[in-house]
Phi, psi and omega in degrees: 000169178282158183301321181298325179284324177299319179296314179296321178297319180293321179296317177299318181295329180280357179085016180293131176254323185236140169249114180269117188211156165241112192288147176218165183299325183293348177258011184311308180300318181295317179295325175297318182291332186296332181294348176268000181229073185297343178289347176258103184275124179273121178256110188279128173249155180267356178206149189296322179298327180294318178299314181294321179295319177299315180298321179299312180297319180293316181298317183290325181283334179265336185077014179229158183299136173261163184237124178233149182225116175235200192213140169040187193295311183295316179291320178298321178302322178296332181270356188290330177297320175294323176296321178299314178301316179299321181292312181295327182269347181077037177281130176285103189220134173251109180256133181230159175210148172280157177221173181296158176305135182298336180289348181258347191298329180295336182266004179054068184294159177303139177073352182277174179178178177274091184294324178298317179295325179295327190253346194294333180287346180241028178221159172284329183205135180223130188209152170242126177277151182241350181219144178303329181296342179277349186301310183301315183292318183295316182292314182298315179293325178300314182290324178296315181295319183300322186260001176273124181299143352290123184297160180177178183276153171233164180227136176229127177259134179243099175299153186309312188291337180292336180285336183254002173281156177270149179211143176255123177192164171248127183291117176236123185279171173291155181286162179294327179085152179234101192248005183278069182284127183269153182281164173300134182301320179296325177294320178297317182298316182293318179296321176301312179301313181296310183294321180294328181265001185289146175263331180218070182280147175230135175253125180249125187239158176221187191289345176288348170296307180294318184298330180266358182071040187256011187300311183298324180290322177294319177301317182298314181293322177300316180291323179295325185261347184068028185279146169286139183244126177229163183235136170280334176213148180213056177270359168218171182282102177263347180194140181296129185287344178271359182290138184295342180265000179285125183245004170095185183280143175272138170266096187286355179268005186244132173302330181296327177293317178304324182289343179297337186263359188295334182262000181284128177269333176225126175243126175248120177261133181230119176060038184210159171282153183230107333249127185258115179245166178268316180264150180289131175241123186272008177251124177294141182288332180240135177275163188300338182271349182287133175269123181256128172248131180229116179249123186200151171272345175266095189295332180302328186281341185287123182060032179287322185236323184248145176303136188236124180287318180224114174258119184246103180276105187193162169294132184303319181293313180294317182295316179291328176296317178296319180296317180298319178295321179292318177297320181300320184272347189251331187291137178280169178298323179292322178293322178294321180294318178297320179295318179297321178296317176301317181297318180294322178296318178295320179298318180292321177295322178296320178296317178296322178296320180295322179294317179295323178297316179297321178295322183293316184279345181298326185295334183243010189304321185257015179294160173230127358296156187296146173289153181299329178299324180290317179303311183294323177298314180296320177298312182298324178289335190262332188294149179295161176301149174068024178288138172266134177257128171256117193247120165222051184280346177057246183287350175274357185298318179303320179293321177301315184290335175285326187276325184260148169256125177248100192258335185223154179305137181097358179281335181212145169226132182231169178301139176232139177104326174097354176282110188299149178115011182283315196288326181302309175277327182304320180299327179292321176297320178297318180293322177295328177286331181230070183295344182268358180245142174294147179232123176247122175260122179252115193225138173292150182297321177294316180298325184298330187285344179292329182219040183297342178299344179300335180296325177297317179295321176302317180290314184301321182252009180047058177264106193279066171273141173255123180260130172246111183269126175273094188264094176253010175058039181193159161277080187296329180300326178292324177296317180299314182290332174297319178294322175299316180298310185289311188277316186267317185276320178265347183056040181255113181264355188256326187292134176254127184273144171274356179051056183301127176072015186252347181257152174258092179301322172263113183304137173284114182268083183292329178298318179292320178299319178299315180298322181294337180258011175089014179249136177299130179224140176214147178269139180233119177253333185261122180302334178293343180270350183297311181303306177303320181293320178297316180300316179298318184296312182288325180291340182288335184071018182231162174295146181208157180225131174249119180265099192258123181279123178229164176287141176255014182299144177273000000 
């Protein structure tokens, strides 16, 4: 058969249902071949970043590699921000692009380039095939690499002529893989000894907890030890937010966060980097006396920055199960009692914190424009049961996390990596993965504009995601970071910032943009209208967007 048909056959063998793509001339042979494979549904995006974002959301919501196809150097460049997010977050994604005919490469054809060089820093593996006979091996290896922990994206370039060459082969998919690697017994014993004897243990979690299905195991160890649980990242449910030992997300850009760990005698990191911040913090997160235990499937991260007492190279679910069993059999009665006392103290502190939060927001509850806390409260009250949240709320995220309870894996998916533009298309991928669950995308007005073309795709394929836009008429995150720079980094209490380039003097009218792309859009200024608008949107069974006006005050 021809290379283009061999590629389609391999995708079908791998169980691919959707091809997320923005079509280009360099994919002409492949697109021609797809019409002979109706089981592979092509989901058309209007921009390459949108295609990659949809694939990212779909892969994360299904737990299996997604397939995206964009094109040649210029188009691929548009998709690299999405590829960066996938790489930083460990999304199992197979990204492909067409390239010029190999017989032209010596002459440096227009639009062509070294696609492998462009992508290799943000992929687990990046390759360009040169012969149709390489297609089966390349595709099988790409899917294997994407789903092998630590999971992540791969890239394959298909030059034009490889699609029209003939190849003889039988399509054989990649194996399911056996990834439940258990930790060294000696490491489990030492970690048990440290945690059982700890006076102030803290468990720090990241997204590889959710990716490995380790939430229940982490909860069990937290309850056995009475440890406070915090997250370096929470773009998936790594721990139930309603649990009394849950202490929330860490702001790794703040010296105050570093000081939270100064009294911890044992810190256990599970499925996370230790500690990766964006801004320089001159206070070490761990003091020299703190014992660090790090259990992770990403071996590169273990002891990367901080001295580590116990490095446990293992699948988080399998490793934490072994640790829980060891704690169960090893802890003394006195250690169990001390752990229970710690847990009760944390529960009481959490209740006091919730009371202070309610007192703090009460003063501005009825302000106009509405505070973001009011917006999130009204959304949480109105959404249907079992709703999935796709989150790119940026500075509105703390209010979102206070208003919603995320109790089980799959309740929330958020941007990972920090390149804005994930949620508009990512929510569509999540919905395609879970057609039976309502999906609410909560997105900042600035972030929405990076991939606003996703609304056209939502309309074209009637993917009924409901978008709630946090419209504060600014890149508020930049203002927040300006304040961190002036007050914390420079220790300047007097300078007043003009916030250059951070405000939207002309309001972004997302409701009108939605309507222009075939999606119902309406502006909401009154918090009392959020509930009715949400109900109408979900009951319609169609995509919809609510452009909600909120305060941008710092």
